[in-house]
PAZAPA-4460 file (N, C-alpha, C; in steps of 0.05 Angstrom, whole numbers, plus 32768, in hexadecimal, padded with zeros to 4 digits):
% residues 296
    n_x    n_y    n_z   ca_x   ca_y   ca_z    c_x    c_y    c_z   seq   type   mol
   883C   8536   8935   8839   852F   8918   8838   8548   8907     1      M     A
   8828   855C   8912   8824   8574   8901   883E   8584   88FF     2      M     A
   884E   8585   8915   8868   8593   8913   887A   8586   88FE     3      N     A
   8879   856B   88FE   8889   855D   88EA   887F   8563   88CE     4      R     A
   8864   8564   88CB   8858   856B   88B1   8862   8586   88A7     5      F     A
   8863   8599   88BA   886B   85B4   88B1   8889   85B5   88A9     6      L     A
   8899   85A4   88B5   88B6   85A5   88B0   88BE   8596   8897     7      K     A
   88AE   8583   888F   88B7   8572   8878   88B6   8584   885F     8      I     A
   88CB   8583   8850   88CD   8592   8837   88C7   8580   8820     9      L     A
   88B4   8587   8810   88AD   8578   87F8   88B4   8587   87DF    10      L     A
   88BA   857A   87C9   88BE   8587   87B0   88A2   858F   87A5    11      P     A
   8898   85A6   87AE   887D   85AE   87A7   887C   85B9   878B    12      C     A
   8873   85A8   8779   8874   85B0   875C   8859   85BB   8754    13      L     A
   8855   85D4   8759   883B   85E1   8754   883C   85EE   8739    14      L     A
   882B   85E6   8727   882A   85F0   870C   8811   85FF   8707    15      A     A
   8812   8615   86F8   87FA   8623   86F0   87EA   8611   86DD    16      A     A
   87CF   8615   86DD   87BF   8603   86CD   87AB   8612   86BC    17      V     A
   87B4   8623   86A9   87A1   8630   8697   8796   861B   8684    18      P     A
   877D   861F   867C   8770   860C   866A   8771   8615   864D    19      S     A
   877F   8606   863C   8780   860D   8620   877D   85F4   860F    20      V     A
   8783   85F6   85F5   877B   85E1   85E2   878D   85C9   85E4    21      L     A
   8781   85B2   85DC   8790   8599   85D8   8797   8597   85BB    22      G     A
   87AF   858E   85B5   87B9   858E   859A   87AA   857A   8589    23      A     A
   87A0   8564   8595   8792   8550   8585   8774   8553   8586    24      Q     A
   876C   856B   858E   874F   8570   8591   8741   856E   8576    25      S     A
   8727   8567   8579   8716   8567   8561   8709   8582   855E    26      A     A
   8712   8595   856E   8706   85B0   856E   8709   85BD   8553    27      R     A
   86F3   85CB   854B   86F5   85DA   8532   8709   85F0   8535    28      P     A
   8718   85F6   8520   872D   860A   8521   8724   8625   8517    29      D     A
   870B   8628   8510   8701   8641   8505   86FF   8658   8519    30      G     A
   86F9   866F   850E   86F7   8687   851F   86DF   8686   8532    31      S     A
   86CB   8676   852C   86B4   8674   853D   86BB   866A   8559    32      L     A
   86CA   8655   855A   86D3   864A   8574   86E4   865E   8583    33      S     A
   86F6   866B   8575   8708   867F   8582   86F7   8697   858C    34      E     A
   86E2   869E   857E   86D1   86B4   8587   86C3   86AD   85A1    35      E     A
   86B9   8694   85A2   86AC   868B   85BB   86C0   868A   85D2    36      F     A
   86D8   8681   85CC   86ED   867F   85E0   86F3   869B   85EB    37      R     A
   86F6   86AE   85D9   86FC   86C9   85E1   86E6   86D5   85F3    38      S     A
   86CD   86D1   85EA   86B6   86DB   85FA   86B5   86CE   8615    39      D     A
   86BA   86B3   8616   86B9   86A5   862F   86CF   86AE   8642    40      Y     A
   86E8   86B1   8639   86FE   86B9   864A   86FA   86D5   8654    41      E     A
   86EF   86E7   8643   86EA   8702   864C   86D5   8703   8661    42      R     A
   86BF   86F3   865E   86AA   86F3   8672   86B3   86E8   868C    43      Q     A
   86C4   86D3   868B   86CE   86C7   86A4   86E0   86DB   86B3    44      V     A
   86F0   86EA   86A4   8701   86FE   86B0   86F0   8713   86BE    45      R     A
   86D9   8719   86B3   86C9   872F   86BD   86B7   8726   86D5    46      N     A
   86AC   870D   86D3   8698   8706   86E7   869F   86EC   86F6    47      V     A
   86B5   86DE   86EF   86BB   86C5   86FC   86B2   86AD   86EC    48      G     A
   86BC   8696   86F3   86B7   867D   86E4   8699   8675   86E3    49      A     A
   868A   867D   86F7   866D   8676   86F8   865C   868F   86F9    50      A     A
   8666   86A6   86EF   8658   86BF   86F0   8642   86C1   86DB    51      G     A
   8634   86D7   86DD   861D   86DD   86CB   8627   86DD   86AE    52      V     A
   8619   86CF   869D   861F   86CF   8680   8632   86B9   8677    53      G     A
   8641   86AD   868A   8654   8699   8682   8646   8680   8676    54      V     A
   8632   8677   8684   8624   865F   867B   8618   8663   865F    55      E     A
   860D   867B   865A   8601   8680   863F   8616   867E   8629    56      T     A
   862E   8689   862E   8643   8687   861A   864C   866A   8616    57      I     A
   864E   865C   862C   8657   863F   862A   8642   862F   861A    58      V     A
   8629   8633   8620   8614   8624   8612   8614   862B   85F4    59      N     A
   8617   8644   85ED   8618   864B   85D1   8631   863F   85C3    60      R     A
   8647   863F   85D2   8660   8634   85C8   865C   8616   85C2    61      W     A
   8650   8608   85D4   864C   85EB   85D0   8639   85E6   85B9    62      L     A
   8625   85F6   85B7   8611   85F3   85A1   861E   85F7   8586    63      E     A
   8630   860C   8584   863D   8612   856B   8654   8600   8565    64      A     A
   8662   85F6   857A   867B   85E7   8576   867A   85CE   8587    65      C     A
   8668   85BB   8581   8664   85A3   8592   867C   8590   8594    66      P     A
   8690   8594   8583   86A7   8583   8583   86C0   8591   858E    67      D     A
   86BC   85A8   859B   86D2   85B7   85A6   86D7   85B0   85C3    68      D     A
   86ED   85A2   85CA   86F1   859A   85E6   86F4   85B2   85F8    69      P     A
   86FD   85C9   85EE   86FF   85E0   85FF   86E4   85EB   8608    70      E     A
   86D0   85E7   85F8   86B5   85EF   8600   86AC   85DD   8618    71      A     A
   86B2   85C4   8617   86AB   85B2   862E   86BC   85B8   8646    72      Y     A
   86D5   85C0   8642   86E6   85C8   8658   86DB   85E1   8665    73      E     A
   86D1   85F3   8655   86C4   860C   865F   86AB   8604   866F    74      A     A
   869C   85F2   8665   8684   85E9   8674   868C   85DB   868F    75      R     A
   86A1   85CC   868E   86AB   85BF   86A6   86B3   85D5   86BB    76      F     A
   86C2   85E9   86B2   86CA   85FE   86C5   86B2   860D   86D0    77      N     A
   869E   8612   86BF   8687   8620   86C8   8678   8610   86DD    78      F     A
   8673   85F6   86D7   8664   85E6   86EA   8673   85E0   8704    79      L     A
   868D   85DD   8702   869D   85D9   8719   869C   85F1   872C    80      L     A
   869F   8609   8720   869D   8621   8730   8681   8625   873C    81      A     A
   866D   861F   872D   8652   8622   8736   864B   860E   874C    82      K     A
   8657   85F6   874B   8650   85E1   875E   865D   85E5   8779    83      S     A
   8673   85F4   877A   8682   85F7   8793   8678   860E   87A5    84      G     A
   8679   8609   87BE   8673   861E   87D2   8685   861B   87EA    85      S     A
   868C   8631   87F7   869E   8630   880E   868E   8632   8828    86      T     A
   8696   8621   883B   8689   8622   8855   869E   861E   886A    87      Q     A
   8696   8625   8883   86A8   8622   889A   86A0   8609   88AA    88      I     A
   86B3   85F7   88AE   86AD   85DE   88BD   86BF   85DC   88D6    89      V     A
   86B4   85CF   88EA   86C3   85CB   8903   86D1   85B0   8902    90      Q     A
   86EA   85AF   8909   86FA   8596   8909   870B   8595   8922    91      K     A
   870C   857E   892E   871C   857A   8946   8739   8573   893F    92      D     A
   8747   8585   8932   8762   8581   8929   8770   859C   8924    93      R     A
   878A   859A   8920   8799   85B3   891C   8799   85BC   88FF    94      L     A
   8797   85A8   88ED   8795   85AD   88D0   8780   859C   88C3    95      R     A
   8774   85A7   88AE   8760   8598   889F   8765   859D   8881    96      Y     A
   8768   8588   8872   876F   8589   8855   8788   859A   8851    97      L     A
   879A   8598   8864   87B3   85A7   8862   87B2   85C4   886A    98      G     A
   879B   85CD   8873   8798   85E9   8879   8797   85EE   8897    99      Q     A
   87A1   8605   889F   879E   860E   88BB   8781   8618   88BF   100      K     A
   8778   8618   88D8   875C   8623   88DD   875A   8641   88D6   101      P     A
   8743   8648   88CC   873E   8665   88C7   8735   8673   88E0   102      V     A
   872C   8663   88F4   8723   866E   890D   8726   865A   8923   103      L     A
   872F   8662   893A   8731   8651   8952   8723   865E   8969   104      T     A
   870F   8650   8975   8701   865B   898C   8705   8648   89A4   105      L     A
   86FC   8650   89BB   86FE   8640   89D3   86E2   8634   89DA   106      K     A
   86E2   861B   89E2   86C8   8610   89EB   86C5   8616   8A09   107      D     A
   86B0   860B   8A15   86AA   8611   8A31   86BF   8607   8A45   108      S     A
   86D0   85F4   8A3B   86E5   85E9   8A4C   8700   85F6   8A46   109      L     A
   8700   860A   8A35   8718   8618   8A2E   8729   860B   8A19   110      G     A
   871E   85F6   8A0C   872D   85E8   89F7   8729   85F6   89DC   111      R     A
   873D   85F4   89CB   873C   8600   89B1   8728   85F1   899F   112      N     A
   8718   8600   8991   8705   85F5   897D   870D   8602   8962   113      V     A
   8715   85F2   894F   8720   85FC   8936   870B   85FB   8920   114      N     A
   870B   8610   890F   86F8   8612   88F9   8709   8615   88DF   115      Y     A
   8700   8606   88CB   870F   8606   88B2   86FD   860D   889A   116      F     A
   8709   8618   8886   86FB   861E   886D   86FB   8604   885B   117      E     A
   86E3   85FE   8851   86E0   85E6   8840   86CF   85EC   8828   118      E     A
   86D7   85E2   8811   86C8   85E5   87F8   86B7   85CB   87F4   119      V     A
   869D   85CE   87F3   868B   85B7   87EE   867F   85BB   87D2   120      S     A
   8675   85A5   87C7   866B   85A6   87AC   864F   859A   87AA   121      Y     A
   863E   85A6   879A   8624   859B   8793   8629   8582   8782   122      D     A
   861F   856B   878B   8625   8552   877E   861B   8552   8761   123      D     A
   8603   855C   875C   85F8   855B   8741   8608   856C   872E   124      S     A
   860E   8584   8736   861E   8596   8725   863A   858C   8721   125      L     A
   8646   8580   8736   8661   8575   8733   8661   855E   8720   126      F     A
   864C   854D   8721   864A   8536   870E   8648   8541   86F1   127      A     A
   8639   8556   86ED   8637   8562   86D2   8652   856E   86C9   128      D     A
   8661   8579   86DC   867B   8583   86D6   868E   856D   86CC   129      A     A
   868D   8556   86DA   869D   8540   86D2   8696   8535   86B6   130      L     A
   867C   8535   86B0   8673   852D   8696   8680   853F   8680   131      K     A
   8680   8559   8685   868C   856B   8672   86AA   8566   866F   132      A     A
   86B7   8561   8685   86D4   855C   8684   86DA   8543   8675   133      A     A
   86CA   852E   8679   86CE   8515   866B   86C9   8518   864D   134      R     A
   86B6   8529   8646   86B1   852E   862A   86C9   853C   861D   135      K     A
   86D4   854F   862B   86EC   855C   8620   8703   8548   861C   136      A     A
   8706   8536   862F   871B   8521   862D   8715   850F   8616   137      I     A
   86FC   8508   8612   86F4   84F7   85FC   86FB   8503   85E1   138      E     A
   86F7   851D   85DF   86FC   852B   85C6   871A   8530   85C1   139      L     A
   8729   8533   85D7   8746   8538   85D5   8754   8528   85EA   140      S     A
   8756   850D   85E6   8760   84FB   85FA   877E   84FF   8602   141      P     A
   878D   850C   85F1   87AA   850F   85F7   87B0   852B   8602   142      C     A
   879C   853B   8606   87A1   8555   8613   879F   8551   8632   143      E     A
   87B6   8553   863F   87B7   854D   865B   87A9   8562   866D   144      L     A
   87A6   857A   8664   8799   858E   8675   877D   8586   867E   145      R     A
   876E   857A   866C   8753   8572   8673   8754   855C   8689   146      Y     A
   8767   854A   8687   876A   8535   869B   8772   8542   86B6   147      R     A
   8786   8554   86B5   878F   8560   86CE   8779   856F   86DC   148      Y     A
   8769   857F   86CD   8754   858E   86D9   873F   857D   86E6   149      D     A
   8738   8567   86D9   8724   8555   86E5   872F   8547   86FE   150      M     A
   8748   853F   86FE   8754   8532   8715   8755   8546   872C   151      I     A
   875D   855F   8727   875E   8573   873C   8742   8577   8748   152      S     A
   872E   8578   8738   8712   857B   8742   870A   8563   8753   153      A     A
   8711   854B   874B   870B   8533   875B   8718   8534   8776   154      L     A
   8731   853C   8777   8740   853D   8790   8733   8551   87A3   155      I     A
   872B   8568   8798   871E   857C   87A8   8703   8573   87B2   156      S     A
   86F4   8564   87A1   86D9   855B   87A8   86DB   8545   87BE   157      Y     A
   86EE   8533   87BC   86EF   851C   87CE   86FD   8523   87E9   158      E     A
   870C   8538   87EA   8718   8541   8803   872B   852C   880E   159      K     A
   8726   8522   8826   873A   8510   8834   873B   84F4   8828   160      E     A
   8728   84ED   8817   8727   84D1   880C   8727   84D3   87EE   161      S     A
   873D   84DB   87E1   873D   84E1   87C4   8740   84C8   87B3   162      P     A
   872E   84B5   87B6   8731   849B   87A8   872D   849F   8789   163      D     A
   8719   84AE   8781   8714   84B1   8764   872B   84C0   8757   164      M     A
   8734   84D5   8765   874A   84E5   8759   8763   84D4   8756   165      G     A
   8769   84C4   876A   8781   84B2   8769   877D   849E   8753   166      A     A
   8765   8492   8750   8761   847E   873B   8765   848A   8720   167      A     A
   875D   84A3   871B   8761   84B0   8702   877F   84B5   86FD   168      E     A
   878E   84BB   8711   87AA   84BF   870E   87B9   84A5   8706   169      I     A
   87B3   8490   8714   87BF   8476   870E   87B8   846E   86F1   170      F     A
   879F   8472   86E9   8796   846B   86CE   87A5   847C   86BA   171      S     A
   87A9   8496   86C0   87B7   84A7   86AD   87D4   84A0   86AB   172      L     A
   87E1   8499   86C1   87FD   8491   86C0   8801   8478   86AF   173      I     A
   87EF   8465   86B3   87F0   844C   86A3   87EC   8452   8685   174      D     A
   87D8   8463   867F   87D2   846A   8664   87E9   847A   8657   175      E     A
   87F5   848C   8667   880B   849C   865C   8823   848A   8657   176      F     A
   8829   8478   8669   8840   8466   8665   883C   8454   864D   177      E     A
   8823   844A   8649   881E   8438   8633   881C   8447   8618   178      A     A
   8816   8461   8619   8813   8471   8601   8829   8484   85FC   179      G     A
   8842   847C   8600   8859   848E   85FC   885B   8497   85E0   180      Q     A
   8850   8488   85CD   8852   8490   85B1   883C   84A3   85A9   181      G     A
   8829   84A9   85BB   8814   84BB   85B4   881D   84D8   85B7   182      L     A
   880F   84E9   85AA   8816   8506   85AA   8808   8514   85C2   183      R     A
   8812   850E   85DA   8807   851A   85F2   880D   8538   85F1   184      W     A
   87FA   8548   85FB   87FE   8565   85FC   87F5   856F   8618   185      T     A
   8801   8586   861F   87F9   8594   8637   87F6   85B1   862F   186      L     A
   87DD   85BB   8631   87D8   85D7   8629   87E1   85DB   860C   187      D     A
   87DC   85C7   85FB   87E1   85C6   85DF   87FE   85C1   85D7   188      S     A
   8810   85C1   85EA   882C   85BC   85E5   8832   859E   85E6   189      E     A
   8840   8594   85D2   8846   8577   85D1   885B   8570   85E5   190      V     A
   8856   855A   85F4   8869   8550   8608   887E   853F   85FA   191      L     A
   8897   8541   8604   88AD   8533   85F8   88B8   851E   860B   192      E     A
   88AB   8507   860C   88B4   84F1   861D   88C8   84E1   860F   193      S     A
   88D7   84D1   861E   88EB   84BF   8613   88E5   84A3   861E   194      S     A
   88F2   848E   8613   88EE   8473   861E   88F7   8471   863B   195      P     A
   8909   8483   8644   8915   8481   865F   8905   8491   8673   196      D     A
   88F6   84A5   866B   88E8   84B6   867E   88D2   84C6   8670   197      A     A
   88BD   84CC   867F   88A8   84DD   8674   88B1   84FA   8671   198      P     A
   88A3   8509   8662   88A8   8526   8660   88A7   8532   867D   199      D     A
   88B9   8544   8682   88BB   854F   869D   88A1   855C   86A6   200      Y     A
   8891   8566   8693   8877   8573   869A   8863   855F   86A4   201      R     A
   8864   8546   869B   8852   8532   86A6   885B   852B   86C2   202      F     A
   8875   8527   86C6   887E   8521   86E1   8879   8538   86F4   203      S     A
   887B   8550   86EA   8875   8568   86FB   8858   8568   8704   204      Q     A
   8846   8562   86F2   882A   8561   86F9   8824   854B   870D   205      A     A
   8830   8533   870A   882C   851E   871D   8838   8525   8738   206      M     A
   884E   8534   8738   8859   853D   8751   8847   8551   875F   207      G     A
   8839   8561   874F   8826   8573   875B   880F   8564   8768   208      E     A
   8804   8550   875A   87EF   8541   8766   87F8   8532   877F   209      F     A
   8810   8528   877F   881B   851B   8797   881B   852F   87AE   210      C     A
   8823   8547   87A9   8823   855C   87BD   8807   8561   87C8   211      Y     A
   87F3   8562   87B6   87D8   8566   87BF   87CF   8550   87D2   212      L     A
   87D6   8537   87CC   87CE   8521   87DE   87DD   8523   87F9   213      F     A
   87F6   852A   87F8   8805   852E   8811   87F9   8544   8822   214      F     A
   87F2   8559   8814   87E7   8571   8822   87CD   856C   8830   215      H     A
   87BD   8558   8826   87A4   8551   8833   87A9   8549   8851   216      L     A
   87BF   853C   8856   87C5   8534   8871   87B4   851D   887C   217      G     A
   87A6   850E   886A   8796   84F8   8872   87A4   84DE   886D   218      S     A
   879B   84C8   8879   87A8   84AE   8874   87A7   84A6   8857   219      D     A
   8790   84AA   884A   878D   84A3   882E   879E   84B6   881D   220      Q     A
   879F   84CF   8824   87AF   84E2   8815   87CC   84DA   8816   221      G     A
   87D7   84D3   882D   87F2   84CA   8830   87F7   84B0   881F   222      Y     A
   87E4   849E   8821   87E7   8484   8812   87E9   8489   87F4   223      S     A
   87D7   849A   87E9   87D8   849F   87CC   87F1   84AF   87C5   224      Y     A
   87FA   84C1   87D7   8812   84D0   87D3   882A   84BD   87CF   225      F     A
   882B   84A8   87E0   8840   8494   87DD   883D   8483   87C4   226      H     A
   8825   8479   87C0   8821   8466   87AA   8825   8472   878E   227      D     A
   881C   848B   878B   8820   8499   8771   883E   849F   876D   228      I     A
   884B   84A7   8783   8868   84AD   8781   8877   8493   877A   229      S     A
   886F   847D   8786   887C   8464   8780   8878   845C   8763   230      E     A
   885F   8460   8759   8859   8459   873D   8869   846B   872A   231      R     A
   886A   8485   8730   8879   8497   871F   8897   8491   871F   232      M     A
   88A1   8488   8736   88BD   8481   8737   88C4   8469   8725   233      N     A
   88B0   8459   871F   88B4   8443   870C   88B9   844C   86F0   234      E     A
   88AA   8462   86E8   88AC   846B   86CC   88BF   8483   86C9   235      I     A
   88C7   848F   86E0   88D9   84A6   86DF   88EE   84A2   86F5   236      D     A
   88FE   848C   86F4   8910   8485   870A   8927   8498   870F   237      P     A
   892D   84A9   86FC   8943   84BC   8700   8939   84D7   870C   238      K     A
   8920   84D8   8712   8915   84F1   871E   8915   84EE   873D   239      N     A
   8925   84FE   874B   8927   84FB   8768   890D   8504   8777   240      P     A
   88FC   8512   876A   88E4   851D   8777   88D4   8506   8784   241      V     A
   88D0   84F0   8775   88BE   84DB   877F   88CC   84CB   8794   242      F     A
   88E6   84C9   8794   88F5   84BD   87AA   88F2   84CF   87C3   243      L     A
   88F4   84E9   87C0   88F0   84FC   87D6   88D4   84F8   87E2   244      D     A
   88C0   84F5   87D0   88A5   84F1   87D9   88A2   84D8   87EB   245      N     A
   88AE   84C2   87E1   88AC   84A9   87F1   88BB   84AC   880C   246      M     A
   88D1   84BB   880C   88DE   84C0   8825   88CC   84D0   8838   247      G     A
   88BF   84E4   882D   88AD   84F5   883D   8895   84E5   8848   248      S     A
   888C   84D2   8838   8876   84C0   8841   887F   84B1   885A   249      Y     A
   8897   84A4   8859   88A0   8495   886F   88A7   84A7   8887   250      W     A
   88B0   84BE   8882   88B7   84D0   8897   889F   84DC   88A6   251      Q     A
   888A   84E3   8897   8873   84F0   88A2   885D   84DD   88AA   252      V     A
   8854   84CD   8896   883D   84BC   889A   8843   84A4   88AB   253      A     A
   885B   8498   88A8   8862   8480   88B6   8875   8485   88CD   254      E     A
   8881   849C   88CE   8894   84A3   88E3   88AB   8490   88E4   255      R     A
   88B4   8488   88CD   88CA   8475   88CB   88E2   8484   88BE   256      N     A
   88F1   8491   88CF   8907   84A1   88C5   891C   8491   88B7   257      D     A
   8921   8479   88C0   8936   8468   88B4   892F   8462   8897   258      R     A
   8916   845A   8892   890E   8453   8877   890D   846D   8866   259      K     A
   8904   8483   8872   8903   849C   8863   891F   84A3   8859   260      A     A
   8932   84A0   886B   894E   84A7   8864   8958   8498   884C   261      A     A
   8950   847F   8849   8958   846F   8832   8950   847C   8818   262      R     A
   8937   8486   8817   892D   8492   87FE   893B   84AD   87F9   263      Y     A
   8940   84BC   880E   894D   84D6   880B   896A   84D2   8800   264      Y     A
   8977   84BD   880A   8992   84B7   8801   8992   84AE   87E4   265      K     A
   897D   849F   87DC   897B   8497   87BF   8977   84B0   87AE   266      K     A
   8966   84C3   87B8   8962   84DB   87A9   897C   84EB   87A6   267      A     A
   898C   84EC   87BB   89A5   84FB   87B9   89B9   84EE   87A6   268      L     A
   89B7   84D4   87A3   89C9   84C7   878F   89C2   84D0   8773   269      R     A
   89A8   84D6   876E   89A0   84E0   8754   89A6   84FE   8751   270      L     A
   89A3   850C   8767   89A8   8529   8767   89B4   8532   8781   271      D     A
   89CE   8534   8783   89DB   853C   879C   89D3   8557   87A7   272      P     A
   89C6   8567   8796   89BD   8582   879E   89A0   8582   87A6   273      E     A
   8993   856B   87A8   8976   8569   87AE   8971   8575   87CA   274      D     A
   8965   858D   87C9   8961   859C   87E2   894E   858E   87F5   275      Y     A
   8938   8583   87EB   8925   8576   87FD   8932   855E   880B   276      A     A
   8940   854D   87FC   894D   8536   8808   8962   853E   881C   277      A     A
   8973   8551   8815   8988   8559   8828   897C   8565   8842   278      R     A
   8968   8576   883F   895C   8583   8856   894D   856F   8868   279      T     A
   893F   855C   885C   8930   8549   886C   8943   8535   887A   280      N     A
   8959   852F   886D   896D   851E   887A   8979   852C   8892   281      L     A
   897E   8546   888F   8988   8556   88A5   8974   8556   88BD   282      E     A
   895A   8558   88B6   8946   8556   88CB   8947   853C   88DA   283      L     A
   894A   8526   88CA   894B   850C   88D6   8963   8509   88E8   284      I     A
   897A   8512   88DE   8993   8510   88EE   8991   8521   8907   285      Q     A
   8985   8539   8905   8982   854A   891C   8970   853D   8931   286      S     A
   895A   8530   8927   8948   8523   893A   8956   850C   8948   287      S     A
   8966   84FD   8939   8974   84E6   8945   8988   84F0   895A   288      R     A
   8995   8507   8955   89A9   8512   8967   899B   851A   8981   289      S     A
   8984   8527   897F   8975   852F   8997   896C   8517   89A7   290      K     A
   8962   8502   8999   895A   84EA   89A7   8971   84DD   89B6   291      Q     A
   8989   84DE   89A8   89A1   84D2   89B5   89A9   84E1   89CE   292      G     A
   89A7   84FC   89CD   89AE   850C   89E5   899A   8508   89FB   293      R     A
   8980   8505   89F3   896C   8501   8A07   896D   84E7   8A15   294      G     A
   8979   84D3   8A09   897A   84B8   8A15   8991   84B5   8A28   295      S     A
   89A3   84C9   8A28   89BA   84C7   8A3A   89B3   84CD   8A57   296      R     A
***
């Protein structure tokens, strides 16, 4: 299974996620807010997201500008960084959360014992971080960055069973589809959707989340990878990425090459140059050829 996992090519749509303003924010536009922002960003560059002095700046920012969603986003980032800690865990597998082991030792019987790096979160601090994120969303509901950052945090927090993160994604897709007339923004830039398809930046972000679920390598991760891709294919049917994803689900999670090939062929009809679809079809055909030679 793991060799197949390593060979499958996905359209890995990884986007940078800087946190900036939402265009529909209730944030004050005066120099005071910009001054706090500048102080905050400078302090984070110097000492890190949860370093000395960051919390003081964030608290003063919130006190002076209680309707600024960026202040709550800053609080979210601070609390999220403060709540997380890295530890080494032992797992009886070759990969964990999509990662290779950081250390492999031998037990008394000579068997490999794998150790992986894992980020765990303090529940209380993480809950406070989510409250801050939800407040930013409340103040600027059409700025997608706040939604994306909260979803990413939930997926990291839940690890192999990302139920809350997936629920937020489905809710966001439904809301985005129903609110095509709204002035959605991403990092303050207005998205340009049409009746036929969402703005490519929204599809790109959903593709990134799909990749995160696939990368988990868990049953639930694969299931959400498929279901979100299927949902996105409904609202963005001309985008081959989500057809590629469904093909990869059947190829990796279900080991059904025949059904996987159907989706790859559909993707190629949309884009004959689709590298992921072409390469994965070649893998399937190569595997069938080897099986045919082996059965002789």
